[in-house]
C-alpha positions in Angstrom: 21.7 7.5 -6.1 19.0 5.3 -4.6 16.5 6.7 -2.2 17.8 4.7 0.9 21.3 6.1 0.5 19.8 9.6 0.0 17.9 9.3 3.3 21.0 8.1 5.2 23.1 10.9 3.8 20.4 13.5 4.5 20.0 12.2 8.1 23.7 12.4 8.8 24.7 15.6 7.1 21.7 17.9 6.7 20.1 20.0 9.3 16.8 19.5 11.1 14.6 19.8 8.1 11.7 17.3 8.5 10.0 16.9 5.1 6.7 15.2 4.8 6.7 11.7 3.3 3.6 11.7 1.0 2.6 13.5 -2.2 -1.0 12.4 -2.1 -3.7 13.1 -4.7 -7.3 12.8 -3.3 -10.4 12.5 -5.4 -13.9 12.3 -4.1 -17.2 11.0 -5.6 -20.4 12.3 -4.0 -22.8 11.1 -6.6 -24.8 8.8 -4.3 -25.3 11.4 -1.6 -28.2 13.9 -1.3 -27.6 17.6 -2.1 -27.5 18.6 1.6 -24.8 16.1 2.4 -22.7 17.2 -0.6 -22.9 20.8 0.7 -21.6 19.7 4.1 -18.7 17.9 2.4 -17.7 20.8 0.1 -14.2 21.2 1.6 -13.7 17.5 2.4 -11.4 16.6 -0.5 -9.0 19.6 0.1 -8.9 18.9 3.8 -8.0 15.3 3.4 -5.3 16.1 0.8 -3.9 18.8 3.0 -3.8 16.5 6.0 -2.0 13.7 4.1 0.6 16.1 2.5 1.3 18.3 5.5 1.5 15.7 8.2 4.9 14.3 9.2 4.2 10.6 9.9 7.8 9.5 10.7 10.9 10.9 12.5 13.1 10.3 9.5 14.5 13.0 7.3 13.2 12.2 3.8 14.8 15.1 2.0 13.0 15.9 -1.3 11.8 12.3 -1.8 8.0 12.0 -1.5 5.9 8.9 -2.1 3.4 9.3 -4.9 0.0 8.0 -3.7 -3.7 8.4 -4.3 -6.9 8.1 -2.3 -10.0 7.8 -4.5 -13.0 8.1 -2.2 -16.5 7.0 -3.2 -19.2 8.1 -0.7 -22.0 5.5 -0.3 -24.3 6.9 2.4 -24.8 9.8 4.7 -26.7 9.1 7.9 -29.6 11.1 9.2 -27.5 12.6 12.0 -25.7 14.6 9.3 -22.2 13.7 10.6 -21.8 9.9 9.9 -20.8 8.6 6.5 -19.9 5.4 4.7 -17.5 5.2 1.9 -15.3 3.0 -0.2 -11.7 3.9 -1.0 -9.1 2.9 -3.5 -5.6 3.5 -2.2 -2.7 3.5 -4.6 1.0 4.2 -4.3 4.0 3.9 -6.6 7.8 4.2 -6.5 10.3 5.2 -9.2 12.4 2.5 -10.9 16.1 3.3 -10.8 17.6 4.6 -14.1 14.2 4.6 -15.7 11.3 7.0 -16.4 8.8 4.4 -15.3 7.2 3.9 -11.9 6.3 0.6 -10.2 2.8 0.3 -8.7 3.2 -0.7 -5.1 -0.4 -0.7 -3.8 -3.8 -0.9 -5.4 -6.1 -1.6 -2.4 -9.9 -1.5 -2.6 -11.2 -0.9 0.9 -15.0 -1.2 0.9 -15.8 -0.6 4.5 -15.0 2.9 5.8 -17.4 4.4 8.3 -16.6 7.8 10.0 -17.9 11.0 11.4 -17.2 14.4 9.9 -18.6 17.9 10.5 -18.3 20.6 7.9 -14.9 22.2 7.9 -13.8 20.3 11.1 -10.1 20.5 11.9 -8.0 17.3 11.3 -5.3 16.6 13.9 -2.5 14.0 13.9 -2.9 12.1 17.2 -1.2 8.7 17.7 -2.8 8.2 21.1 -6.5 8.4 20.4 -8.6 6.6 17.7 -10.6 8.7 15.3 -12.5 6.9 12.6 -11.6 9.5 10.0 -8.0 10.5 10.8 -6.9 7.1 12.0 -8.0 5.6 8.7 -5.8 8.1 6.9 -2.9 7.5 9.3 -3.2 3.7 8.9 -2.9 3.9 5.1 -0.1 6.5 5.4 1.9 4.0 7.5 1.1 1.1 5.1 2.2 3.2 2.1 5.4 4.3 3.9 6.1 0.7 5.1 5.8 -0.9 1.6 8.0 1.8 0.1 10.6 1.3 2.9 10.5 -2.4 2.5 11.4 -2.0 -1.2 14.6 -0.1 -0.3 15.8 -2.1 2.7 15.2 -5.5 4.2 12.3 -5.3 6.6 12.8 -1.6 7.1 9.0 -1.1 6.9 8.5 -2.9 10.2 8.2 0.2 12.4 5.5 1.7 10.1 3.6 -1.6 9.9 3.7 -1.8 13.7 2.1 1.6 13.9 -0.5 0.6 11.4 -1.3 -2.5 13.5 -1.6 -0.5 16.6 -4.2 1.7 14.9 -6.1 -1.4 13.6 -6.2 -2.9 17.1 -7.6 0.3 18.5 -10.2 0.5 15.7 -11.4 -3.0 16.5 -12.5 -1.9 20.0 -14.7 0.9 18.8 -18.2 1.3 17.4 -16.5 1.8 14.0 -15.0 -1.6 14.0 -16.2 -2.6 10.5 -13.1 -3.0 8.3 -10.7 -3.1 11.3 -11.6 -6.6 12.4 -9.3 -9.6 11.5 -11.8 -11.9 9.8 -11.9 -14.4 7.0 -12.6 -12.0 4.2 -10.5 -11.4 1.1 -9.3 -8.1 2.6 -9.2 -6.5 6.0 -7.0 -3.7 7.3 -6.0 -5.6 10.4 -5.5 -8.8 8.5 -3.0 -7.1 6.1 -0.8 -5.7 8.9 -1.0 -8.9 10.9 0.4 -10.7 7.9 3.1 -8.1 7.5 4.2 -8.5 11.1 3.9 -12.3 11.1 7.3 -14.2 10.9 5.6 -16.6 8.4 5.8 -13.8 5.8 9.2 -12.5 6.7 11.0 -14.3 3.8 8.4 -12.9 1.4 9.1 -9.4 2.6 12.8 -9.9 2.1 12.2 -11.2 -1.4 9.9 -8.1 -1.9 13.0 -6.0 -1.2 15.2 -8.0 -3.6 12.4 -7.9 -6.3 12.6 -4.1 -6.2 16.0 -3.0 -5.1 18.0 -5.8 -6.7 15.5 -6.6 -9.4 13.5 -3.7 -11.0 16.2 -1.1 -10.1 18.9 -3.2 -11.8 17.1 -4.1 -15.0 18.8 -1.4 -17.0 22.3 -2.2 -15.8 22.5 -5.8 -14.6 19.6 -7.7 -16.3 20.7 -11.2 -15.4 21.0 -10.4 -11.7 17.8 -8.4 -11.8 15.8 -11.3 -13.3 17.3 -13.7 -10.8 15.9 -11.6 -7.9 12.5 -11.1 -9.6 12.1 -14.8 -10.2 13.3 -15.7 -6.7 10.2 -14.2 -5.2 8.0 -16.4 -7.3 10.0 -19.6 -6.7 10.1 -19.0 -2.9 6.4 -18.3 -2.8 5.7 -21.5 -4.7 7.9 -23.4 -2.4 5.9 -22.4 0.7 2.5 -21.9 -0.7 1.0 -24.8 1.2 2.1 -23.2 4.5 0.5 -19.9 3.7 -3.2 -18.8 4.0 -4.6 -18.9 0.5 -6.8 -16.0 1.5 -3.9 -14.0 2.8 -4.6 -10.2 2.6 -0.9 -9.5 2.1 -0.7 -11.8 -1.0 -3.9 -10.3 -2.3 -2.5 -6.8 -1.9 0.8 -7.7 -3.5 -0.7 -9.4 -6.5 -3.4 -6.8 -7.0 -0.6 -4.3 -7.5 2.0 -6.5 -9.2 0.3 -9.2 -11.3 0.4 -7.1 -14.5 3.9 -6.0 -13.9 5.1 -9.5 -13.3 3.3 -10.9 -16.3 4.9 -8.2 -18.5 8.4 -8.9 -17.1 8.2 -12.6 -17.7 6.6 -12.5 -21.2 10.0 -12.9 -22.9 11.8 -14.7 -20.1 13.4 -18.0 -21.2 11.4 -21.1 -20.2 8.8 -19.0 -18.4 6.0 -21.7 -18.4 7.0 -23.2 -15.0 7.0 -19.7 -13.5 3.6 -18.8 -15.0 2.2 -22.2 -13.8 3.4 -21.5 -10.3 1.9 -18.0 -10.4 -1.5 -19.4 -11.5 -1.5 -21.6 -8.4 -0.3 -18.9 -6.0 -2.5 -16.1 -7.5 -5.7 -17.6 -9.0 -7.5 -14.3 -9.3 -5.1 -13.1 -12.0 -4.8 -16.3 -14.1 -6.1 -14.4 -17.2 -3.1 -12.0 -17.0 -0.7 -14.9 -16.8 -2.4 -16.9 -19.6 -2.3 -13.9 -21.9 1.4 -13.3 -21.2 2.1 -17.0 -21.9 0.6 -16.7 -25.3 3.2 -14.2 -26.4 5.8 -15.8 -28.6 
């Protein structure tokens, strides 16, 4: 039974159990920090992991389903005040493919601009009203992860979570920790990503994102023709409107950074795949080499 059905059944018939949504693995690299800073961060990794896995970010009953995700944190600098840090983070998530032992990579985001304050062993509290440069960053990505996962099981069902992420990004823009939260013409920004997700211009893409997963990947083992039709539809529709979209769209960057390899693999043996790969190379120039390599397969 697919996850969406499971959630609905759980919500209607189970009791008030409120399971957390994430199964997060956190890794931390302190190599660039002085010894004193490393000592102050001795419990940082376990605190972040506990916060992500023990916080209930939504009001839904998720039953036993948890989203597999990862936060790989690379510390860059510790300020002289002994509480302010700069870091880069790679955020990943995946979801299972129906009737398969494989997972599909949903997110693979490299965020290179996280500044925050942290005191040794400080308590982390979930608070949707106030902005905190550490906790709000975690909340933002929790909602983005949940939103993408939800969008893959139901049309536009990730909207409430993307909306919460946008609220956090807007609050972050108006603080002294605004770096990374501003909407600016860079390849990636947090606010730019969720603004794209909430923009009607990308609504068809999000609906195709649902079909790509729920009526595409999840049907590959049982209804291959239908599955490929829905996988290919996403590419065709993107190619049709590519001139109307921002070529530096953070949403498209995030999507293809996660999906380019998967799409290339899926289309390697697809009949008459050259027009599709040609379209992909125009829509997603950063991953041209993946598409060229796949096209060379007989």
